[in-house]
N, C-alpha and C positions, 0 to 999 in steps of 0.2 A: 701643567695641569691646572694651576690657579687661573691661568688665562682662559681656559675652556669653561670653567665654572662661572667666571664673570660674564663671558659672552652669552652663556645660557641664561643667566639672570637678566642681562640686558634685553635679550630677545623676549623673555617672559614679560618684562615690564613694558616693552613696546607693544607686545601682543594684547595686553589688557586695555590699551588705549585704542585699539582698532575696533571698528564696528562690525567687521565681517567675521570676527572670531568670538565665539561665546565665552563669557566669563566663567571662571571656575565657580563651583557651587560654594556658597558661604554658609557657615553654620549659623543657624538662628536659634534663639532661645524659645520662641513661640513654636508650638507644635501646630503644623499645618494639617487641616482636616483633609482627608482624602475624599474627593468627589467621585462617586461611582455613577457615571452617566448611564451605564447599563441598568442599574437598579432603578433609576428614575424612569428609564424607558420601559422597563417591565411594569412599573406602577402605572404609567400612562396607558399601556396596553390593557391592563386590567380594568382601568376606569373606562376606557373607550369601549371595551367589550360590554361592560355593564350598561353604558349609555345606549348601546344598540339593542337592548333586550326589551321585551314586552313588560318585564317586571319593572324596569325603570319607568316606562310610560305609565304603568298603573300607579306606581308610587308618586310620580310627578302629578298626575291627574288628581289623585286623592289629596295630596298636599295643597294643590291650588283650590280644589273644591272646599276643603276644610277652611283654608285661609279666607276665601270669599264669603262662605256661609258664616263663619265666626265673626267677621268684621261687618256683616250686614245685620245679623240677628242677635248677636251677643249684647249684653247691656253696654251702654255708652261708656261706662267707666273702665271696662276691660278690653275694649277694642284697641288694637295697636296700629291699625292702618285704615284710615277713613276711605270713603267710596272711590275716589279715583285710583285707589290701590297703588300709590306711587312706590311704596316700599316693596310690594310684590313685583312691580315692574323692574325695580332696581335689582332685586334678588335674581329674577329670571335673566336679566341682562348680564349680571355677574356670572351666573352659571354658564350661560352661552359663551361669554368671553373666555372662560377657562376651558370649556369643553372643546371648542374649535381647535386651539393649538394642541391639546392632548390627543385629539383624534388625528390631526396631521402628523404628530410625532409617531403615533402608533402605525399610521399608514407608511411612513418613511421606513420604519423598522421592518414592517412586513415586506415592503418593496426590496429592501436589502436581502432579506431571507429568500424572497422569490428569485432575485438575481443569482444568488448562490445556487439555488436549486436548478435554475435554467442552465447554468454553466455545467452542473453535474449531469443533467439530462443530455446536454449537448455532447459531453464527453462519452457518456454511455452510448448515445446514438452513433457517434463516430466509431467506437469500438464494435458496436453491433454491425454496422455496415461493413467494416473490415472483415469481421467474422463471416458475414454472409457472402462477401466476394470470395473469400478463401474457400468456403464450402461450395460455392458455385463452380470454382475452378476444379475442386476435387471431384465434384459430380461429373463434370465434363470429362475429366481424365478417366473416371470409372466407366462412363458410357463408352468411351473409345476402347477401353480394355475389354469391356463386356461384349463389344461388337465382334471380338475375335473368339469369344467363348460360346460353346454350344448352348442353345436355349432349351428349356424344358419341352417345348413343342417339337423341336428338332429331334431331341432324344426319344420322345414318344414315337414319332413317326419312324425313326430308325429301328427302335425295338419292335414295333409292329411289323415292319417289313422283314426283320430277321426272324420273328416268330412265324410269319407266313412262309418264309423260305424253309424253315425247319420243318414245318408241317408238310410241305410238299416233298421234302427229301426224306422224311421219316419212313422207315420200312413198314410201320404199322398203319400209315395213312394219316389223314387229317384227324385231329382230335375232336 
């Protein structure tokens, strides 16, 4: 038995030196923060949705107009961005540099949702086609069975002919 325990320990020690086998988890003193990629994705979608609204365009236009008007007509001592408006350009560039990746992230998440929805639609379509084919076969078998059954017009004509025959054979005469 002792031999088996040593061989197991030897295998474990050799396995930890191999690169194709993951190491066992080590206990750490520091608490690792959990990164929730989905929460960041939801936030980016909310921001991207807001960037695509008329409200954002109105706010952005109002902010830029206020910025320009303030820095042109305000007293020289309270202006914070002189005429070429370099700080405004920097702020707009920064906003655009953050907006583009957020919009792309939101589009990727939407594409993933669309892909799942397309797969569901495809499955539903497949089931619907199978059901339609089944119903078509059933209808064909019913038509073949109905071909052997008397129709309403046939029964009417038979009843009329029987009524006419009864009228002729009646001792009282035709009705």
